[in-house]
Legacy VTK file of the C-alpha trace (Angstrom):
# vtk DataFile Version 3.0
C-alpha trace
ASCII
DATASET POLYDATA
POINTS 82 float
-43.551 255.408 83.054
-45.429 258.123 80.734
-43.037 258.287 77.644
-42.044 262.138 78.957
-40.747 260.209 82.254
-39.170 258.147 79.790
-37.516 260.453 78.512
-36.471 262.101 81.613
-34.049 258.798 82.827
-33.027 258.739 79.295
-31.259 262.016 79.829
-30.568 262.291 83.247
-28.617 258.309 82.413
-27.001 260.271 79.834
-25.982 263.106 82.061
-24.945 260.334 84.339
-22.409 258.559 82.216
-21.019 260.140 79.212
-18.211 261.894 78.906
-17.541 265.611 79.291
-16.792 265.965 75.759
-19.753 264.173 74.736
-21.905 266.163 76.484
-21.313 269.620 75.731
-21.372 267.755 71.648
-24.896 267.476 71.858
-25.748 270.162 73.725
-24.317 271.383 71.498
-26.697 270.333 68.871
-29.138 270.619 70.293
-28.946 274.583 70.706
-28.284 274.833 67.452
-31.766 272.879 66.646
-33.727 274.948 69.419
-32.595 278.123 67.651
-33.140 276.730 64.160
-36.663 276.667 63.820
-36.931 273.494 62.721
-38.980 273.141 65.657
-41.632 275.247 64.082
-42.037 273.466 60.732
-42.800 270.214 62.042
-45.963 268.148 61.889
-48.032 267.296 64.165
-50.843 264.945 64.668
-53.583 265.673 62.659
-51.548 266.471 59.757
-51.647 266.020 55.893
-48.319 264.793 54.906
-47.272 266.921 51.629
-47.118 263.941 48.389
-44.159 262.317 47.719
-42.193 259.847 45.939
-38.617 257.866 46.883
-38.129 254.162 46.395
-39.158 251.179 48.546
-36.942 248.988 49.578
-36.667 247.518 45.964
-35.820 250.594 44.508
-39.004 251.478 42.340
-40.378 254.723 43.140
-44.464 255.115 45.802
-45.777 257.538 46.351
-47.434 258.549 49.099
-51.227 259.647 47.914
-50.523 257.389 44.875
-51.157 254.581 48.208
-52.757 256.675 50.871
-55.770 255.448 47.212
-55.317 251.868 48.208
-54.450 251.239 50.797
-54.446 253.077 54.748
-49.947 254.192 55.304
-47.486 253.559 58.452
-45.349 256.061 58.071
-41.803 255.792 59.474
-38.962 258.224 60.181
-35.342 257.656 60.835
-32.534 259.585 61.644
-29.972 257.553 61.195
-26.479 256.600 62.556
-25.422 260.012 65.471
LINES 1 83
82 0 1 2 3 4 5 6 7 8 9 10 11 12 13 14 15 16 17 18 19 20 21 22 23 24 25 26 27 28 29 30 31 32 33 34 35 36 37 38 39 40 41 42 43 44 45 46 47 48 49 50 51 52 53 54 55 56 57 58 59 60 61 62 63 64 65 66 67 68 69 70 71 72 73 74 75 76 77 78 79 80 81
């Protein structure tokens, strides 16, 4: 099953099981996100990420460019709790 097929299956599952009120909230949130133009500002495959510094799990600052000078870097993004 392709990623797109998996996404569509999850969407159908949500529409069949979620209460109408939650579907309406999600619908408004998706519409607002689309209208915000956020997708036009995202990085795509092969794009270079801007340099940044964040604290690691131990609270120490880690800079992307410095880390890339030493080894490959894998970035993971978590949406948090919705």
